[in-house]
N, C-alpha and C positions, 0 to 999 in steps of 0.2 A: 508261413510267412517267409519271405526271402527278399534279398536285394534284387531290384528289377534288372532285367537285361534288355537289350534292344528288341527281342522278340515280345517283351511285355508291354511295350510303350503304347501300342494301340489299345489294349484292354485298359491300361491305367488312364489314358486319355479319355476313354469312354466313361469310366467311373467319375472322373473329375468333372468332365463337361455335363454329364447328367446331374450331378449334384449342384453345380453352379446354376444351371437353368431351372432345376426343380426346387431347391431350397434356399438359395441366396436372394436377398432382396435386390441386390444390384444386378443380377443376371451376369452374363459375360461382359467384362470390361477388358478390352485389349491391354490397356497399360497396366492393369492389375493382375490379369490372368495370362499373360503371355508364355509363361512357364508351362502351362497346360498344352499349348499348341506344340512346343518343342521340349518335352520333358528330358530328352537325352541331353540337350545342351544345358539345361538348367540343373540337372541332378546327377546324370551319369558320369559326365566328363570332369566337372570340377572335383578336386581331390577332397575337399572338406564338405561336400554335399553328398546327399544319397536319396534314393527313391526306394521305398519298400512296397511290396505288393503282397496281398493274400489271395491265393487262388483256391477256388472251390469247384470241383468237377470240371476243370479245364478252363473255367472263366475267372477273370480278375474281379474280385468283389470288394476289395478295400485297397486304399493307398495311404501312404504317409511319407513326408519328406522332410529333410533338413536342408536349408540353404544358409549360406554364410553371409547374410546381410540382415540388418535390423530394419525396423519399420522407417519409412521415408516420410519427410514432412515437406510440403503437404503430400498426401491428404491427412496424414496423422498429426496429432498435436506435437509441436516442436519439442516440448519437454519429454514426451515419450520417446521420440526419435533420439534425442540426446542421451537418454538413459540406456538405450539399447543400440550402441554404434555398430555399423557394419565392420566385419572382420573379427571382432571379439564376441558377437552375438550369434548363437545358433538360433535360427528361426524355424520352429516346427511349423509345417504347413501341409496343406492338401490331405489332411487326416480325414478321409472320406470313406464311409461304409455304405454299400448299397442297402436301402431300407429293409429288405427281407433278411439281411445278415446282421442287423443291429441288435444290440442287447445280448451278444454272446461273448463279449470281452475282447473282440478284435481291435477296437480303438485303444483299449487300455494296453494291450500287448504291443501295438505299434508304438505308442507313446514310450514305453519302457525300452524298446529296441532303438528307437530314435535318440533317446536320452543317452543310452550306453554308446551309440555311434559318435555322438557329439563329444562324450568324454574321451573316447578312443582317438578321435581326430586331433585333439589337442588344440590349445590356443583360444578356446571359447571360455568366457567368463560368465556368460548369462545364457539362459534358455528362455526364449520369448515366443509367444504366439498371440494371435488375436482370433476372435470368433464372432460370427454374426448370430445374435441371440434368436434370430428368426429360424434358424436351422433347428428342426425338432430334436430336443435332447442335448444340444450343444452346450448351452449355458450351465445346466447342472452338472454335466460330465466334467467340464473344465473347472468348475468350482470345487469339485471333489478332488482334483489333482493339483491345482495351481492357485496362486495368489493373485487377486485382482490388482492391477496397476492403475487402470482407468476405465471407467464405464462412460463411454462418450454420450450415452443417452442422458447423463446428468450434466453435461456441458451446455452452455448457452447455445441454443440452436440445435442441440442434439448431435452435433458432429456427423459422423457416418453412421452412428447408431451401433458401432461395434464395441467389443470389450476386449481390453488388453490385458494379458496375463503374463506372469513370470513363473517358471517352474524352478525348483531348486537344481542346482548343478550337482551332479553326484560327486561325492567326495569333498564337496566345499562345505564351509560353515554356512550359518543362516544367511539367506539373501537379505537385502534391505527390506524387501516386501514381507519377509517373515517377521520382521520386528516392528514395522509400522507401514501403514499404507502411504505411499508416496503421493504427494500432491504437487502441482506445478509451483514453482517459486513465485512469490508475490512480486 
């Protein structure tokens, strides 16, 4: 595992696009997945962002990233976006592992390294992520590491069908999600 360089971007993009087309219900949606097309601009140039890759026998087989913005509303519920504002939220994203390399601890290692990066970068108060439960193994994996903030499948109309999570910030006290599940204000 290492921080991606410009030479890794093609392989990283391939892992990301393969995952989006194979595993996500939405498929590729330009307004949601623009970072995949230009991961250098999204993750390598901004100071408080990063892209990690895992290489096996010369091929990139896993990716994971941190971006310095929270979820946007729409399409996410307003109260979720308000809870995780851009600038003070480190969003873990694009944690994708090729199917033949899953169940070997790569995603867990990526999450640990990305969390440590967010702590070193400074200025982040929350670690946020969302997942599509249609991705094989994604929901139980994230439930083993993070606290659910909102399962959109339980919202009227089912929202986007994704699940929003919060991870504990290293060195911080308990998050609000550690003490009680947050629900929207009435």
